[in-house]
C-alpha positions in Angstrom: -3.1 0.1 -18.5 -0.7 -0.8 -21.3 -1.8 -3.4 -23.9 0.7 -6.0 -22.7 -0.4 -5.5 -19.1 -4.0 -5.8 -20.1 -3.4 -9.1 -21.9 -1.5 -10.5 -19.0 -4.2 -9.4 -16.5 -6.8 -11.3 -18.7 -4.6 -14.4 -18.8 -4.1 -14.4 -15.0 -7.9 -13.9 -14.4 -8.6 -16.9 -16.5 -6.0 -19.0 -14.7 -7.6 -18.1 -11.4 -11.1 -18.7 -12.7 -10.1 -22.2 -13.8 -9.2 -23.2 -10.2 -12.6 -22.2 -8.8 -14.9 -24.9 -7.6 -17.4 -26.1 -10.2 -15.4 -24.7 -13.2 -14.8 -27.3 -15.8 -12.3 -27.4 -18.7 -13.0 -27.7 -22.5 -10.3 -27.9 -25.2 -8.2 -24.9 -26.2 -8.2 -23.2 -22.8 -12.0 -22.6 -22.6 -13.7 -23.1 -19.2 -17.3 -23.2 -18.1 -19.6 -23.5 -15.2 -23.0 -25.2 -15.4 -25.7 -22.8 -14.2 -28.6 -25.0 -15.3 -28.6 -28.5 -16.9 -30.9 -29.3 -19.8 -32.4 -32.7 -20.6 -29.8 -35.5 -20.5 -30.9 -36.7 -23.9 -31.5 -33.2 -25.4 -30.3 -32.3 -28.8 -26.6 -31.2 -29.1 -25.6 -29.0 -32.0 -23.0 -29.7 -34.7 -20.9 -27.1 -36.4 -23.5 -26.8 -39.3 -26.5 -26.6 -36.9 -28.5 -23.4 -36.5 -28.5 -22.6 -32.8 -31.0 -20.5 -31.0 -29.8 -19.0 -27.7 -30.0 -16.2 -25.2 -26.7 -14.8 -24.1 -25.0 -11.9 -22.2 -21.3 -11.1 -22.7 -18.9 -9.3 -20.3 -15.2 -8.5 -20.1 -13.4 -9.6 -17.0 -14.0 -6.2 -15.3 -17.8 -6.9 -15.4 -18.5 -4.5 -18.3 -21.4 -5.8 -20.3 -20.8 -5.5 -24.1 -23.7 -7.4 -25.5 -26.9 -9.2 -24.6 -30.0 -10.8 -26.2 -31.8 -10.8 -22.9 -34.8 -8.5 -22.9 -35.3 -9.2 -26.6 -35.5 -12.0 -29.1 -33.0 -14.8 -28.8 -30.4 -15.0 -31.6 -30.3 -17.7 -34.2 -27.1 -18.4 -36.2 -25.2 -21.2 -37.8 -22.8 -22.4 -35.1 -19.8 -22.4 -37.5 -20.3 -18.6 -38.0 -19.6 -17.8 -34.3 -16.3 -17.3 -32.5 -14.2 -20.5 -31.9 -14.9 -20.4 -28.2 -18.7 -20.6 -28.7 -18.3 -23.4 -31.3 -16.2 -25.5 -29.0 -18.5 -25.0 -26.0 -21.8 -25.2 -27.8 -20.9 -28.5 -29.4 -20.9 -29.9 -25.8 -24.1 -28.3 -24.7 -27.6 -29.8 -24.9 -30.8 -27.9 -25.4 -31.8 -26.4 -22.1 -28.3 -26.0 -20.8 -27.3 -22.7 -19.4 -23.5 -22.2 -18.9 -21.2 -19.4 -18.0 -18.3 -19.6 -20.5 -14.8 -18.2 -19.9 -13.1 -17.8 -23.3 -9.5 -16.9 -23.8 -8.8 -14.1 -26.2 -7.3 -16.5 -28.8 -10.7 -18.3 -29.0 -12.6 -15.0 -29.1 -11.5 -11.9 -31.0 -7.8 -12.3 -30.4 -5.8 -9.2 -30.5 -8.5 -7.3 -32.4 -10.8 -4.9 -30.6 -14.5 -5.0 -31.1 -17.1 -2.4 -29.9 -16.8 -2.5 -26.1 -14.1 -5.2 -26.2 -10.4 -4.3 -26.1 -8.1 -6.6 -28.1 -6.7 -9.4 -25.9 -9.8 -9.7 -23.8 -10.9 -12.9 -22.1 -14.6 -13.1 -22.7 -17.3 -14.1 -20.2 -20.6 -15.2 -21.5 -23.8 -16.6 -19.9 -25.3 -18.7 -22.7 -28.6 -20.6 -22.7 -29.1 -23.0 -25.6 -32.8 -22.8 -26.5 -32.9 -24.8 -29.7 -31.0 -26.7 -32.5 -32.1 -27.0 -36.1 
């Protein structure tokens, strides 16, 4: 598939996903589905928070490109992650588990990463375990 076709296929996939029942919108074209809700008064991270989370990432064809499952959760300062994660995780509370649908512009854009072609819509299952 040509690069332009790939980018268009990813854009269309995200548009269709956005219309599915239970899928909610965030700013900048990011969508999510709540898989598990944490405590209603649980901590919510800010951009400077260090977040601890488990995650698995896929491209829209279901190809897994990364996961912390089966190992230690990752811990990073939220502002050091891709824009799509920053925007979504600022809305999450500890204990929340969401499936995120991140347009390429809020992920890696036109640049390829290992296992992720440039222009990819990213799908992540993220569980926020802690905020420091």
